C-alpha positions as CSV (number, residue, x, y, z in Angstrom):
1,M,0.0,0.0,0.0
2,R,1.3,3.5,-0.9
3,T,0.4,6.6,1.1
4,L,0.7,10.1,-0.4
5,V,0.3,13.2,1.8
6,V,-0.3,16.1,-0.6
7,D,2.1,18.9,0.4
8,H,0.6,22.0,-1.1
9,P,-0.1,25.4,0.5
10,L,-3.7,25.6,-0.9
11,V,-4.4,22.2,0.6
12,A,-3.0,23.3,4.0
13,H,-5.0,26.6,3.8
14,K,-8.3,24.9,3.1
15,L,-7.7,22.2,5.7
16,T,-7.1,24.8,8.4
17,A,-10.4,26.4,7.6
18,L,-12.1,23.0,7.7
19,R,-10.7,22.3,11.1
20,D,-12.0,25.6,12.6
21,E,-15.0,24.8,14.8
22,R,-16.5,28.1,13.8
23,T,-16.8,27.1,10.1
24,S,-20.5,26.7,9.2
25,S,-21.9,23.7,7.4
26,P,-22.4,25.6,4.1
27,E,-18.8,26.8,4.2
28,F,-17.6,23.4,5.3
29,R,-19.3,21.8,2.2
30,R,-17.7,24.4,-0.1
31,L,-14.2,24.0,1.3
32,T,-14.6,20.2,1.1
33,D,-15.5,20.4,-2.5
34,E,-12.5,22.6,-3.3
35,L,-10.1,20.5,-1.3
36,V,-11.3,17.3,-2.9
37,T,-10.6,18.7,-6.4
38,L,-7.0,19.5,-5.3
39,L,-6.5,16.0,-3.9
40,A,-8.1,14.4,-6.9
41,Y,-5.6,16.1,-9.2
42,E,-2.8,14.2,-7.4
43,A,-4.8,11.0,-7.0
44,T,-5.5,10.7,-10.7
45,R,-1.9,10.9,-11.9
46,D,-2.0,7.2,-12.8
47,V,-5.5,7.2,-14.3
48,R,-5.5,5.0,-17.4
49,V,-5.4,6.7,-20.8
50,E,-5.1,5.9,-24.4
51,E,-4.0,7.7,-27.5
52,Y,-6.6,9.6,-29.5
53,D,-6.3,11.2,-32.9
54,V,-7.8,14.7,-33.3
55,R,-7.6,17.6,-35.8
56,T,-6.9,21.0,-34.4
57,P,-7.8,24.1,-36.4
58,V,-4.2,24.0,-37.6
59,A,-3.2,20.3,-38.0
60,P,-3.9,16.7,-37.0
61,M,-2.3,15.4,-33.9
62,T,-2.4,12.4,-31.5
63,G,-3.6,13.3,-28.1
64,T,-4.7,11.5,-25.0
65,R,-8.1,10.5,-23.5
66,L,-9.3,8.4,-20.7
67,S,-9.4,4.7,-21.7
68,T,-12.3,2.3,-21.2
69,P,-13.6,0.9,-19.0
70,R,-14.2,4.3,-17.4
71,P,-13.0,4.8,-13.8
72,L,-15.5,4.3,-11.0
73,V,-15.9,6.8,-8.2
74,V,-17.3,5.3,-5.0
75,P,-18.3,7.6,-2.1
76,I,-18.7,5.9,1.2
77,L,-22.1,7.0,2.6
78,R,-23.0,9.3,4.1
79,A,-20.0,11.6,4.5
80,G,-18.4,10.6,1.3
81,L,-21.2,12.2,-0.6
82,G,-19.7,15.6,0.3
83,M,-16.7,14.7,-1.7
84,L,-18.4,13.5,-4.8
85,D,-18.9,16.8,-6.7
86,G,-15.2,17.7,-6.3
87,M,-14.2,14.3,-7.8
88,M,-16.7,14.5,-10.7
89,R,-15.6,18.0,-11.6
90,L,-12.2,16.5,-12.4
91,L,-13.5,13.2,-13.8
92,P,-16.8,14.1,-15.4
93,T,-16.9,11.0,-17.6
94,A,-16.4,8.6,-14.6
95,E,-19.2,6.4,-13.4
96,V,-20.4,6.5,-9.8
97,G,-21.2,3.7,-7.4
98,F,-22.4,4.0,-3.8
99,L,-21.4,2.0,-0.8
100,G,-23.1,2.4,2.6
101,M,-21.0,1.4,5.5
102,V,-21.4,2.2,9.2
103,R,-18.9,2.0,12.1
104,N,-20.0,0.5,15.4
105,E,-18.9,3.2,17.9
106,E,-18.1,0.5,20.6
107,T,-16.4,-2.2,18.6
108,L,-15.2,0.2,15.8
109,E,-16.1,-2.6,13.3
110,A,-17.5,-1.6,9.9
111,T,-20.5,-3.2,8.3
112,T,-22.2,-2.8,4.9
113,Y,-25.8,-1.7,4.9
114,A,-26.3,-0.6,1.3
115,E,-24.5,-0.8,-2.1
116,R,-25.2,0.3,-5.7
117,L,-22.3,-1.0,-7.7
118,P,-21.7,-3.1,-10.9
119,Q,-21.6,-6.8,-10.1
120,D,-18.5,-7.1,-12.3
121,L,-15.6,-4.6,-11.7
122,S,-13.0,-6.6,-13.7
123,G,-10.4,-4.3,-15.1
124,R,-11.8,-1.2,-13.3
125,Q,-9.9,1.5,-11.6
126,C,-11.8,2.7,-8.5
127,Y,-11.5,5.9,-6.6
128,V,-13.0,5.6,-3.1
129,V,-13.8,8.8,-1.3
130,D,-14.3,9.1,2.5
131,P,-13.3,12.1,4.5
132,M,-11.5,10.5,7.4
133,L,-9.1,7.6,7.6
134,A,-9.4,7.1,11.4
135,T,-9.4,3.5,12.5
136,G,-9.1,2.2,9.0
137,G,-11.8,-0.5,9.4
138,T,-14.4,1.1,7.1
139,L,-11.9,1.8,4.3
140,A,-10.4,-1.7,4.5
141,A,-13.9,-3.3,4.3
142,A,-14.8,-1.0,1.4
143,I,-11.6,-1.9,-0.5
144,R,-12.0,-5.6,0.0
145,F,-15.6,-5.3,-1.2
146,L,-14.4,-3.7,-4.5
147,V,-11.6,-6.2,-4.9
148,D,-14.1,-9.1,-4.4
149,R,-16.1,-7.6,-7.3
150,G,-12.9,-7.6,-9.5
151,A,-11.5,-4.1,-9.2
152,D,-7.8,-4.2,-10.0
153,D,-6.5,-0.8,-9.0
154,I,-7.9,1.3,-6.0
155,T,-7.1,4.8,-4.8
156,A,-8.7,6.1,-1.6
157,I,-9.0,9.9,-1.2
158,C,-9.3,11.2,2.4
159,L,-9.3,14.7,3.7
160,L,-7.4,13.6,6.8
161,A,-5.7,10.4,8.1
162,A,-4.3,9.2,11.4
163,P,-1.2,7.0,11.7
164,E,-3.2,4.3,13.4
165,G,-5.7,4.3,10.5
166,R,-2.9,4.0,7.9
167,D,-1.3,1.1,9.8
168,N,-4.6,-0.7,10.5
169,L,-5.7,-0.3,6.8
170,E,-2.4,-1.8,5.6
171,A,-2.9,-4.7,8.1
172,G,-6.5,-5.1,7.1
173,L,-5.5,-5.4,3.4
174,E,-3.0,-8.2,4.0
175,G,-3.4,-10.7,1.2
176,V,-5.0,-8.2,-1.2
177,D,-3.0,-8.4,-4.4
178,V,-4.1,-5.3,-6.2
179,P,-2.4,-1.8,-6.0
180,V,-3.9,0.4,-3.3
181,T,-3.0,4.0,-2.8
182,V,-4.2,6.4,-0.1
183,V,-4.1,10.1,-0.9
184,T,-4.7,12.5,2.0
185,G,-4.4,16.2,2.8
186,A,-2.6,15.6,6.1
187,M,-1.4,12.9,8.4
188,D,-2.5,14.0,11.9
189,E,-1.1,13.1,15.3
190,R,-3.2,10.2,16.6
191,L,-6.6,8.8,17.5
192,N,-8.3,9.5,20.8
193,E,-10.0,6.9,22.9
194,K,-13.2,7.4,21.0
195,G,-11.5,6.7,17.6
196,Y,-11.5,10.3,16.5
197,I,-8.6,11.9,14.7
198,V,-6.6,14.4,16.8
199,P,-6.5,17.3,16.1
200,G,-8.8,16.4,13.3
201,L,-11.9,18.3,12.4
202,G,-14.6,16.5,14.3
203,D,-17.3,14.4,12.7
204,A,-17.1,15.2,9.0
205,G,-20.7,13.8,8.3
206,D,-22.2,16.0,11.0
207,R,-20.3,19.1,9.9
208,L,-21.3,18.5,6.3
209,Y,-25.0,17.7,6.8
210,G,-25.9,18.5,10.4
211,L,-26.3,16.2,13.4
212,A,-27.9,12.8,12.7
213,E,-31.1,12.0,14.5
């Protein structure tokens, strides 16, 4: 597993605003959207392409376009939805699948409660979006789910990560024989006793959409 922490002043600037407890939900959504686009730029450096012949107003040339099958963007419900628009702005021709996973706050185990994905992902590059890589259980379960469907290259994009989450994810993917990359805006200090990233930014889902009932 490869981990890339994006070192860019605009990423750091937007992350600082996201962390601020005074940032409102509308502003949090806007900043998340902008930050995801920056992270996606780095995350898609290895997106699969093919040569494509075009004619400019001056002369013919051979350019590049995304190859088929098209990449699949998979937000982890619910917080991952807040990252979807930023991804699709950069990859407008990608397809979108949905995976609903929930973490038990006591055991920290992740379970799947909903999915809307192709049954056969053979030969597909997948981009999983989830704001926080905290304990790593949710992301590991999601990646294994996609690999079981046939995905052969997976990149996870997270706003923030914790060292424990990175290590647990790598351990949870033992035996997975497809390339996995994690792209994140920052690697924070640690997890607290409740499994939250410190200093983090709180509960991303609640800050995006309000408190769950």
